[in-house]
N, C-alpha and C positions, 0 to 999 in steps of 0.2 A: 393334162393338156399335151397334145403331141408336139414334137419339135418340127419346125417348118423349114429350117435350114441349119446346115452344119458348116463350120469354117475351122480350119486348122492354121493357126498363126504361129505355131511353135518355133518355126525356122525363120521367121520374118523379123527383121531388125526393128527396134523402136526408132522413130515413132511410126513408121510405116505400118506396123502391125495394128496399132490403135486406130490409124485412119482407115485401114481396111475394115476393121471391125466396125466402126462407126458407120461407114458406107453401106455395109450389109444390114445393120440394125435399122438404118433409115429406109430400107426397102420393105421392112415389115409392116403389116397393116396391124391395127389396134387388136391387141389380145393375142398376137402370134408370138412365137418364141424361136430363138436361135441358140444353138450350142457351140461354144467357142473353146477350142483347145489352146491352152496357153502354157508356156515353159517357165516364163520369168515371173517372179513374185512382184517385182516393180511393175511390169505390164498389167498384172492382175489388179493392183492397187490403183493404178490409173484408169483402168476400164471401170472398175467399181465406182470411183469418183465421178467419171464422166457419165456413166449410165445412170446412177442413182440421184446424185446430187445435181448434175446439170441437165439431165434429159428427162428425169422422173420415171425411169424404167425399173423394174424389179430385177434384182440379180441374185442368183443362187451360185455359191462357190464351193466346189468339191476338189479336195486335194486327192490326187491319185498317185501312182508310183513316182514318176519323174516330171509330172505336169499337173496342171489344174484344168478342171472342166467347168465352164462357166455356163449357166442356163440364164439367158436375158429374155424377159418377157417385155414387150412393148405395151404399155398401159395407156398412155395418154395421147396417142395419135400423132406424136411429133414425127 
């Protein structure tokens, strides 16, 4: 599945980075994906909780050199 959007929140402070990500994910249509670059593991953990447990989206977490790459798939039309 191709990535529909990319956002880089590595240099944005918490909680603004989480809010920005949630806003971008809300723009996706069912089945679309977004790639998110994140620097802080605490932000990663917050996003995983928000996206998977609260919103029901699938999320893939990849550790890279000095950041994380998250692939979020909007599954349920929220």
